[in-house]
C-alpha positions in Angstrom: 90.7 159.4 146.8 92.3 159.4 150.2 96.1 158.9 150.7 98.3 157.6 153.3 101.9 158.9 153.3 105.0 157.1 154.3 108.1 159.1 154.0 111.1 160.5 156.4 112.1 163.1 153.7 111.2 166.0 154.5 111.4 167.4 150.9 109.2 165.0 149.5 106.5 165.4 152.1 106.6 169.3 151.2 106.1 168.4 147.5 103.3 166.2 148.4 101.9 168.7 150.3 101.8 171.4 147.3 101.0 168.8 145.0 97.9 167.3 146.5 96.4 170.1 148.9 95.0 171.8 145.9 93.5 169.5 143.9 90.0 168.8 144.6 88.5 165.3 146.0 92.0 164.1 147.4 92.9 163.9 151.3 95.7 163.2 152.5 94.5 161.2 155.5 97.7 161.1 157.0 101.7 161.2 157.0 104.3 158.8 158.5 107.7 158.4 158.8 108.1 154.8 160.2 107.2 151.6 158.4 105.8 150.6 162.0 103.3 153.6 162.1 102.1 153.5 159.2 101.1 149.8 159.4 99.1 151.0 162.7 97.4 153.4 160.7 96.7 151.4 157.5 94.8 149.0 160.5 92.8 152.2 162.0 92.4 154.3 158.9 93.2 152.7 155.6 93.9 154.8 152.7 92.5 154.3 149.2 96.4 154.5 147.9 99.3 154.3 150.2 101.8 156.4 148.7 105.8 155.6 149.8 108.9 157.3 149.2 111.6 154.3 148.9 114.7 155.3 149.2 114.4 155.8 153.1 113.1 152.7 153.1 115.2 149.0 153.7 114.2 146.0 151.9 112.8 144.5 154.7 110.5 147.3 155.3 109.3 147.7 151.6 108.3 144.4 152.2 106.4 144.6 155.4 104.6 147.7 153.8 103.3 146.0 150.7 102.2 142.3 152.4 101.1 143.4 155.4 99.6 147.1 155.1 96.3 145.7 152.9 96.4 149.1 150.7 97.4 149.7 147.5 101.3 150.7 147.6 102.4 153.5 145.3 106.1 153.6 145.4 107.9 156.8 144.6 111.3 157.7 144.2 111.9 161.4 144.8 115.1 163.1 143.3 117.3 160.0 142.5 116.2 157.4 140.3 116.0 154.4 143.1 115.6 152.1 139.6 116.2 148.9 141.6 114.2 149.6 144.4 111.1 150.3 142.2 111.6 147.2 140.2 111.7 145.3 143.5 108.2 147.4 145.0 106.8 146.2 141.5 107.8 142.1 141.7 106.4 142.1 145.5 103.1 143.8 144.7 103.1 147.5 144.3 100.5 148.8 142.0 102.4 151.5 140.6 106.3 152.9 140.5 106.8 156.0 139.8 109.6 158.9 139.9 109.5 162.4 140.5 112.3 163.8 139.2 113.4 167.6 141.5 113.3 170.4 138.5 113.0 174.0 138.5 109.6 174.0 137.8 107.9 171.6 140.3 104.2 172.5 139.6 104.4 170.6 136.5 106.0 167.3 138.1 103.0 167.4 140.7 100.7 168.1 138.0 101.8 164.8 136.6 101.8 163.0 139.9 98.5 163.9 140.2 97.1 163.0 137.3 99.3 159.5 137.7 97.9 158.7 141.1 94.4 159.6 139.9 94.7 157.1 136.7 96.5 154.5 139.4 93.5 155.2 142.1 90.4 154.6 138.9 92.3 151.6 137.5 93.1 149.5 140.7 90.0 148.3 142.6 90.4 149.2 146.2 89.1 145.6 147.6 92.6 143.9 147.4 95.8 143.9 145.7 96.5 140.6 143.7 99.6 139.2 144.4 99.6 136.8 141.9 97.8 136.5 138.7 96.5 133.4 139.3 95.3 135.1 142.4 93.1 137.0 140.0 89.2 136.7 138.4 91.2 136.2 134.7 94.2 138.2 133.4 93.6 141.7 131.8 93.2 142.1 128.1 97.1 142.3 126.6 98.7 144.5 123.7 101.8 143.5 122.4 104.1 145.9 119.9 107.2 145.4 118.2 109.0 147.1 116.3 112.7 148.2 114.9 113.6 150.3 112.3 111.4 153.8 112.4 109.6 152.0 115.2 110.2 154.4 117.8 108.1 156.8 116.2 105.6 154.4 114.9 105.2 153.3 118.5 105.0 157.2 120.2 101.9 158.3 117.2 100.0 154.8 118.6 100.6 155.4 121.9 99.6 158.9 121.9 95.7 157.6 120.2 95.3 155.3 123.2 93.3 156.7 126.0 94.6 157.2 129.8 91.8 154.6 130.8 92.4 152.1 127.9 91.8 148.8 129.8 94.3 146.4 128.4 98.3 145.6 129.3 100.9 147.0 126.9 104.3 145.4 126.6 106.6 147.1 123.7 109.4 145.4 122.5 111.8 147.5 120.0 115.3 147.0 119.0 117.2 149.5 120.0 120.6 150.4 122.0 121.4 149.5 125.9 122.3 152.8 126.3 119.3 154.7 125.1 117.2 152.5 127.3 116.4 155.0 130.1 116.4 158.0 127.6 113.7 156.0 125.2 111.4 155.2 128.1 111.0 158.5 129.1 110.5 160.2 125.6 108.0 157.5 125.1 106.4 158.4 128.4 105.9 162.3 126.8 103.7 160.6 124.6 101.8 158.0 126.2 98.6 158.7 128.1 99.4 155.9 129.8 102.1 155.6 132.4 105.2 154.2 130.5 108.2 153.0 132.0 110.7 150.0 131.5 109.3 146.3 132.5 110.8 145.1 135.6 111.6 141.5 136.1 109.0 139.4 138.2 106.2 142.4 138.0 102.7 141.1 136.9 101.1 143.1 133.8 98.2 145.7 134.8 95.6 147.6 132.4 96.5 151.1 131.7 100.1 150.5 131.7 102.5 150.2 129.0 106.3 148.5 129.8 109.1 148.9 127.8 111.5 145.7 127.4 115.1 146.6 128.1 117.2 146.6 125.5 120.2 143.7 126.4 117.5 141.2 127.4 115.2 139.1 126.1 111.1 139.6 127.7 108.9 136.9 128.6 105.7 136.0 130.1 106.0 132.9 132.5 103.5 130.0 133.7 102.5 132.5 136.5 101.9 135.8 133.8 104.8 137.2 135.3 107.6 139.2 133.1 111.0 137.5 133.4 114.3 138.2 131.5 116.6 136.1 130.2 120.1 136.8 129.4 120.7 137.2 125.0 122.9 134.6 123.7 125.9 136.0 121.7 124.7 134.8 118.5 121.4 136.5 118.9 120.8 139.2 116.1 117.6 140.8 117.7 117.7 142.2 120.9 115.5 142.1 122.8 113.7 139.8 120.8 110.1 140.2 119.7 109.4 136.4 118.7 110.5 135.3 122.3 107.9 138.1 123.9 105.1 136.6 121.5 105.9 133.1 121.7 105.8 133.3 125.4 102.6 135.2 125.5 101.2 132.4 122.9 102.3 129.4 124.7 101.0 130.9 128.9 98.8 134.2 128.6 95.1 132.8 129.8 93.2 136.0 129.1 92.7 138.0 125.8 95.7 139.5 123.5 96.6 141.0 120.2 100.1 141.4 118.7 101.0 144.2 116.6 104.5 144.4 114.0 105.5 147.7 112.8 108.0 148.9 111.0 111.6 147.4 111.3 114.6 145.5 109.5 114.8 141.6 109.0 112.4 138.8 110.4 111.9 138.9 114.1 108.5 139.0 115.4 106.9 137.2 112.3 107.1 133.8 113.8 106.2 135.1 117.2 103.0 136.5 115.3 102.3 133.0 114.1 102.2 131.1 117.0 99.8 133.8 118.6 97.5 134.0 115.7 97.5 130.2 115.8 96.2 130.1 119.3 93.5 132.9 117.8 94.7 135.9 119.1 94.2 138.9 117.0 97.6 140.0 114.8 98.2 143.3 113.0 101.2 143.9 110.9 101.9 147.5 109.6 101.4 148.2 105.8 104.1 149.1 103.1 102.8 152.2 102.6 103.5 153.5 106.0 106.1 151.1 106.9 109.9 153.3 106.8 111.3 149.5 106.4 108.7 146.8 105.2 110.8 143.9 106.5 109.3 142.9 109.4 105.6 143.1 108.8 106.4 141.8 105.5 107.6 138.8 106.9 104.6 138.0 108.8 102.6 138.9 105.8 104.5 136.1 103.7 104.3 133.7 106.8 100.4 134.1 106.8 100.6 135.0 110.4 98.8 138.3 110.1 95.3 138.3 110.5 95.0 142.2 109.5 97.4 144.6 107.4 96.7 148.3 108.4 98.4 151.8 108.0 99.8 152.8 110.9 97.4 156.0 111.5 94.3 153.0 111.9 96.0 150.6 114.0 95.3 152.6 117.3 91.8 153.0 116.5 91.6 149.4 115.8 92.8 148.5 118.9 90.2 150.6 120.9 87.8 148.8 118.8 88.6 145.3 120.0 89.3 145.8 123.7 86.0 147.6 123.2 83.9 145.1 121.5 85.8 142.3 124.1 84.1 144.5 126.9 80.7 144.7 125.8 80.7 140.6 125.0 81.8 140.3 128.5 78.9 142.6 129.4 76.5 140.2 127.2 77.8 137.1 128.6 78.8 135.9 125.3 82.7 136.7 125.2 84.2 133.7 122.5 87.6 131.9 124.0 90.6 131.4 121.7 89.5 129.9 118.2 90.5 130.5 114.7 92.5 132.8 113.0 90.9 134.8 109.9 87.2 135.8 111.3 88.5 137.4 114.3 86.6 140.6 115.5 87.5 140.7 119.1 90.6 141.2 121.2 90.7 137.2 121.2 
């Protein structure tokens, strides 16, 4: 794995050297402080990953780096969490956005960064970066997880059972308080083998990346297959709305998808799950025995929106099976398009 580094921060440059120098098959080809110099380097010696520390970059410099480098850009904020810049980087086309906090034991952060870079390198082909989903050969498989009461623990358990190389994009819609957004994302990220963070406005969905919807806005997928937030109305009972997310995927998603409704109070997600099933997508509801609150899954079952009803402990294995089946059918040239609901056996 060949890496180019763009950063004017001496502490970050030193950290990168310490983190990556001992690693096997990882080479830092060059280091630049200025974007203009980095762009020249990218033309002469293009790296497989271009790591850019974003806090010292202006918005125009970040745009130039992503749009003109021709390389896969990994945006990193070191120390202070530069959330706005990371989100902008993702929306512009960076393949990933990472935050590296300053901690007493930076060896752990170094190991985590190396693991994430290896994962990004493995998941994204170096030939090009798709700026728009419509330019890609096909949308990636998509897994949607919705939950409420008891949902965080259920999602953590499910995510822990999905591998780091899971070849589907994953989006989480979970009812929780707005003040807990960052804390919840950090906690779930520790349980997930895949990188996990809060979803950003305008970004595309990528395989092997888990995105958590913010709690104070509804998240949806638009016709260009990008994520969009919209303001929550005062009368909206559920925040974020699982129905809004599921229904938008049913309307716009051009790839294969599966929707999972986990433990929770109320009925949010049931109508959205029905829309997914009517598109021929696989839908799974958690069973009553393993649900902390059998509200939302029950509503989906009563609406005949769930293709399958499963205990929590078997859902991750089923998702792995569905994705594997889809890949096998693609290899055989026999992939089926969206069809009827009841007999679905692929991530369809």
